[in-house]
N, C-alpha and C positions, 0 to 999 in steps of 0.2 A: 595369793602369794604364799608358798610353800613355808612350812616351818623351817627348813635348813636354809632357804633364802632369807628370811628373818633373822636367824641365828648368824649368819654371816653378816648382815649389814649391821646388828648390833655388835659383834665382834670389831667391825669397821669404824664403828662410831666410839667406841670404848677405846680403841688404839690412837684415834685421832685427839680424843681428849687427853689422852695420856703425854703424847707428844705436846699438845697444846700447855699443858702445864710444867712440863720439862723446860719448854722454851722461855716461859714465864719465870720460872725459878732462875732461870740462867740470866734473864736479862735483871732481875731484881738482884743478883750478885754482881753482875758486872757495875750496875749502878752504883752500888754500895762499895764496890772497890775504887770506880772513880773518884767517887765523893772522897772517900780516904785519902787517895793519892792527891787530891786537889787540896784537901786540909793540910796534909803534911808538906805540900810544896809551899802553901802559903805562910805555914808557920817557921819552915827554913829559910825563906824570902824575909820574912820579919826579924828574924834572928841576925840574918846576915846585914840587913841595913843597920842593926842598931850595935852590932859589932863595928862596922866600917865609922859609923858616927863616935862610936866610942875612942877608937883609934884616931880618928882624925882629930879630936878633942884633945886627947892626950898629946899629938904632934903640935897642934897650935899652942898649947900649953909650954911644951920643951923650946918652942920656937922662939916664943915670948921671953921666956926667961934667958933663953941663949942670947937673944938680941940684947937684951937689958945688961947681961953680963960683959958682952963685946963692946957696948957703948960706953960703958964706965971706964974703960981702959983708955 
C-alpha cells in the first residue's frame, strides 16, 4: 500500500468520524429539545386542569348561594 493511498484512507476515516460525532450531537440536541417540550406541555396541561377545577368550584359555590337566595324568597 502506498503512502498516498494510506493518507487518503486516513482522511476518509477522519471525515467519517467527524460526521458521526456531528450526527450524535444533533441527536442529543433533538432529544433534549423533545424532552423540554414534553415537560412544558405537561406543566401547561396541569395548570389548565387546576384552572378549570378552580373555576368549576367557584361556579358551584356561586350556584349554591344563588339557589339558596332564590329559595328563601
